[in-house]
C-alpha positions in Angstrom: 77.8 41.9 49.8 76.9 41.5 46.3 77.9 37.9 46.4 76.2 37.3 49.7 72.9 38.3 48.1 73.6 36.4 44.9 74.7 33.6 47.0 71.3 33.4 49.2 69.0 33.6 45.9 70.8 30.8 44.3 70.4 28.5 47.6 67.1 29.6 47.8 65.7 29.1 44.0 68.1 25.8 44.1 66.2 24.0 46.9 64.1 20.7 46.0 60.9 19.7 47.6 58.9 22.5 47.7 54.9 22.2 47.2 54.1 25.5 45.0 55.8 28.4 43.0 54.3 31.5 43.5 55.4 34.5 40.9 53.7 37.8 41.2 54.4 41.2 39.4 54.3 44.1 41.6 54.4 48.1 41.4 55.7 49.6 44.3 55.4 53.3 45.0 56.5 55.1 48.2 54.0 57.3 49.9 56.7 59.7 52.0 58.2 62.2 49.5 59.9 64.0 52.4 62.2 60.8 52.2 62.6 60.5 48.7 60.2 59.2 46.2 60.7 55.4 45.5 58.8 53.7 42.8 60.0 50.3 41.1 58.2 47.6 39.5 59.4 43.8 39.6 58.8 40.1 40.1 58.6 37.9 43.2 59.3 34.3 42.9 58.2 32.3 46.1 58.6 28.6 47.0 56.2 27.3 49.8 58.3 24.9 52.0 56.1 24.0 54.1 52.3 24.0 54.4 49.9 22.8 57.7 46.5 23.3 57.2 45.6 27.1 56.1 49.4 28.0 57.3 52.2 28.2 54.8 55.8 29.2 55.1 57.5 30.5 51.9 61.2 31.6 51.0 61.7 33.5 47.8 62.9 36.8 46.2 62.5 39.9 44.3 63.9 41.6 41.0 62.6 44.8 40.2 64.0 47.9 38.3 63.7 51.3 39.7 61.6 53.8 37.8 63.2 57.3 36.7 60.5 59.2 38.5 62.1 57.8 41.9 64.2 60.3 43.8 67.7 60.8 42.9 68.7 59.1 46.5 67.9 56.1 45.0 67.6 56.4 40.9 71.0 57.1 39.4 71.4 58.2 35.9 73.4 56.0 33.8 73.2 52.9 36.3 71.6 49.7 35.7 69.1 50.7 38.4 67.3 47.7 40.7 66.3 46.5 43.6 66.8 43.0 44.9 65.4 41.3 47.8 65.2 38.1 49.8 62.7 37.0 52.1 60.8 34.4 54.5 57.1 34.8 54.3 54.1 33.3 56.1 50.6 33.0 54.7 47.1 32.2 56.0 44.7 30.8 53.7 40.9 31.7 55.2 39.4 29.6 52.3 41.8 26.6 52.1 40.3 24.1 49.4 37.8 26.7 47.9 37.8 27.8 43.9 37.7 31.5 45.4 39.5 32.3 48.1 41.4 35.1 50.4 44.8 34.6 51.5 47.0 37.0 53.7 50.7 37.0 53.3 53.5 38.5 55.5 57.1 38.7 54.4 60.5 40.0 56.0 64.0 40.2 54.4 66.8 42.1 53.1 66.9 44.2 50.4 69.6 46.5 48.4 69.1 49.3 45.9 71.8 49.4 43.2 74.0 47.5 45.7 74.9 50.8 47.3 71.7 51.2 49.7 71.0 48.1 52.1 68.0 47.5 54.5 65.2 45.3 55.5 61.5 45.5 55.0 58.1 43.9 56.1 55.0 43.7 54.0 51.6 42.5 54.7 49.4 41.9 51.6 45.8 40.2 51.0 45.6 38.3 47.9 42.2 37.6 46.4 42.4 34.3 44.2 40.8 32.3 41.9 41.5 28.5 41.8 41.5 26.4 38.4 43.0 22.8 39.2 46.5 23.0 40.1 46.6 26.9 39.3 45.5 30.0 41.0 45.2 33.4 39.9 45.2 36.2 42.3 45.4 40.1 42.9 47.1 41.7 45.7 47.1 45.2 47.3 49.4 45.7 50.3 51.7 48.3 52.5 55.3 47.7 53.2 57.7 49.4 55.3 61.2 49.6 53.8 64.1 50.5 56.2 67.3 51.6 54.2 70.3 51.7 56.5 70.8 55.1 57.3 67.6 56.5 56.2 63.7 57.0 57.5 61.5 54.3 57.3 59.7 54.2 54.1 56.2 53.2 53.6 55.3 51.7 50.3 52.2 50.7 48.5 52.2 47.7 46.6 49.6 46.1 43.9 49.6 43.6 41.6 48.9 40.2 40.1 50.2 36.8 41.0 50.3 32.7 39.5 50.5 29.8 41.9 51.5 26.7 40.6 50.6 23.8 43.0 53.1 20.6 42.3 
């Protein structure tokens, strides 16, 4: 399974012809302590593969480090504690060609924690951004539902900043 996750990430990041590269740093924090606290920080990288008007489709991945404040269900002392994700997403830009705007991004994908817990996730995130030429800088605050197989669904808040480079 580890090989499959790495292979999918290489295929997605090695593809050619994308119109935008989106990099965002995120902080994730679970809000259901009964299921085990989950806190992690990481970076998403997404490539926009299709844009028609205000809608765009993206593919990407996430690399995150688990915080020691996470429960023992997720954080393992002495391990390289990581979460990896691969996802497909859709974004709707409410203000297509303005200097300041609002974009709503939804993503769905696969995830793994320390390569011993696997699951799926769905997130929805509004992003407020400022566009300066071919760059845009944004802040986001959203919610994500994470379902590790064999565990209950874990609601997670996430917040962060993003930089988008348009080719």
